[in-house]
N, C-alpha and C positions, 0 to 999 in steps of 0.2 A: 743590445743586451750583453752584459759582461759574460765572459766565458765561464767563470766560476758558477754563476747562477744557472746557466744553461746545463752544466754538468749535474747540478743538484736535481734539476727537473727530470733529466733523463734517468737518474738513479731511481726516482719514484715511479717512473713508467716501466721499469724493468719487470719482467715476470718474477713472481715470488718462487723461491725454491720448492715450497710445499703448497699444494692447492688448499684453498679455503674449504672448510666444511660447509656444505650448502644444505640447508633444510628448507623445504618449501613452506611458504605461508599456508596456514590452514584454510584460508578462504580461497586460495588458488589451487589447492590440491584437488585434482579431478576425481580422486577416489571418494571424496567426502561430498555428499550432496547437500544442497542448500536446505532441504527438508530436515536434515539432521540438525542443522544449526538453529532453526526456528521451529520449535514444536508448536502444536496446536494450542497448548496452554499459554505459551508465550505470545502467540498470535492473538489469543483472546484478551490477554492483558493489554496488548497494544491497542486493541479496539476499545476497551474500557477506558484506557488512558486518553484516547482521542475524544471519547464522549465526555470525559470529565473536564477536558480543557475548553469545552464550549462555554460561551458566556451564560450566566444564570438566566437571562431573559429568554434565551433560545432553549436552554435545557429544560426549563419549566414547561415549555410548550410541546415537549416530546413525551408527554405523559401517556398518550395512547399510541405509541410507536414501539414495536418490538424489534430489537436489533438481534439478528441471528448470524451465525458464522456457518457457512456451508463449505463443503470440501471443494466443489466446483459447480458451475451452473448445469442445470438439468437440460436434457434434450429439448423439452417443451419450452424452457426459457430461451434457449438459443433460437428455436424456430420463431418464437414470438418476437424476438429482437432482430431477426433476419441475419443471424450470425452462424458460421459453421465451425469456427475454432473456439473451443471453450476458454482458451487463454486470452481472448480478446475482451472478456467481460470481467471487471473487478468487483462490481457491486450493482445492486438493483434496488430501487424503491418501488414498493407495491402499495397502492392505496390512493386515496383522494387527497390531493394537496390542500392545505389549510385554506388558501384564498378561494378555492372553488367549492367549499362546503356550504350548504344551506343551513341557516339557523332552524328552519322548520323541518328539515329532514331528520328522521330518527337516527340515533347513533347505531352504527353497525355492531354486530356481535363480535367481529374480529377486529383487532387493532391493525393499523397500518404496519407495514413490515419493511425493514431495511435488511437486505441480505448482503453480507460481505463474503467474497469467495477467497478461500485460503490458498489453494494451489495456484491459481493464475497470478496472484500477487507475489507469492514466494518465487515462482518461476521467472517473473519479470525482473526481479532484483538480484543483484550480484553481491550485496553486502547486507547484513542485518540492519544497519543504519538506514539503508535505502528502503527496506521493508517498513520500518517505523514511519518514515516520511510518506510513503505511498499509502499506508493504511490511514493515516491522518487525512490525506487529500481525498481518499475515497469516502471516508465517513462524512467529511464536510460536504462533499459533492452530493451525496445521497440525502443528507439533511437539508441541503438547499432545494432539492426536488420536493421534499416534504413541505417546504414553504412556498412552492409554486414557481421556482426558478427553472428556466429552460436551460438546455445545454449551452446555447449561445450566451446567455447571461452568466452562467457559471464560468465559461471561458474568459469572458471579459473581466470577471473578478479574479481570475487566476486559478480556478479549480475546475 
């Protein structure tokens, strides 16, 4: 390497006489919590957007399914699922899956229910983009349970 070129590189590696002004990124700032970045209303919009992106053939078969957003799973739900940490459960499907329903059985008074848990999802993600992706995955996962898919089948499909 010629000497002149080496000198130029050293000049660029020298410390600057004045320090750069550093401003921390907002998503790395520890004083700002993730809950402030994604409000419950924004979270609800993400759930609605995930439902709107489902194919029409699937969406029309969700007529008797209520999708709700809960703050976090209740103690009863955690006991039912055998969990102790509320941050381990992102969503839950309650009801009878479509393939297991009988044609002769009367319709129930209450619709099937998909619960999406706000705080566990927000706590699991470091960036709002990650929240959007996880909400979509959870919604598709729970809709899959409505259509009778098991956890193993959902994993094979990628959800």
